[in-house]
C-alpha positions as CSV (number, residue, x, y, z in Angstrom):
1,M,13.0,0.0,-9.5
2,I,15.6,-2.3,-7.9
3,V,14.4,-5.8,-7.0
4,K,16.5,-7.9,-4.6
5,K,16.3,-11.6,-5.2
6,Q,17.1,-14.0,-2.4
7,H,17.9,-17.6,-3.3
8,Y,17.6,-20.0,-0.4
9,I,15.6,-23.0,0.5
10,P,13.4,-22.4,3.5
11,I,13.3,-25.0,6.2
12,N,9.5,-24.7,6.7
13,T,8.1,-24.3,3.2
14,D,4.5,-23.8,4.3
15,Q,5.6,-21.0,6.6
16,Y,7.7,-19.5,3.8
17,I,4.8,-19.5,1.4
18,Q,2.6,-17.9,4.0
19,E,5.1,-15.2,4.7
20,M,5.5,-14.5,1.0
21,K,1.7,-14.2,0.7
22,N,1.7,-11.9,3.6
23,K,4.4,-9.7,2.1
24,K,2.7,-9.6,-1.2
25,T,-0.6,-8.7,0.5
26,I,1.1,-5.9,2.4
27,Q,2.8,-4.6,-0.7
28,I,-0.5,-4.6,-2.6
29,K,-2.2,-2.8,0.3
30,K,0.5,-0.2,0.2
31,M,0.1,0.3,-3.5
32,I,-3.6,0.6,-3.2
33,K,-3.1,3.2,-0.4
34,K,-0.5,5.0,-2.4
35,Y,-2.2,5.1,-5.8
36,G,-5.8,4.8,-4.7
37,I,-6.2,1.7,-6.8
38,E,-9.4,-0.3,-6.3
39,T,-9.3,-3.8,-7.5
40,T,-12.1,-6.4,-7.2
41,S,-9.8,-9.4,-7.3
42,L,-6.1,-9.9,-6.5
43,S,-4.4,-13.2,-7.4
44,I,-1.6,-14.3,-5.1
45,P,0.1,-17.4,-6.3
């Protein structure tokens, strides 16, 4: 599994954090859909 890391300082940190949360949520939803995983709680930092 290849993970691309991007190193940059976002201009709008709050927006950046929100986008990261959205991306993680989408990835988690895709994983749940793909593997049929049911989880009661997902922690997104």
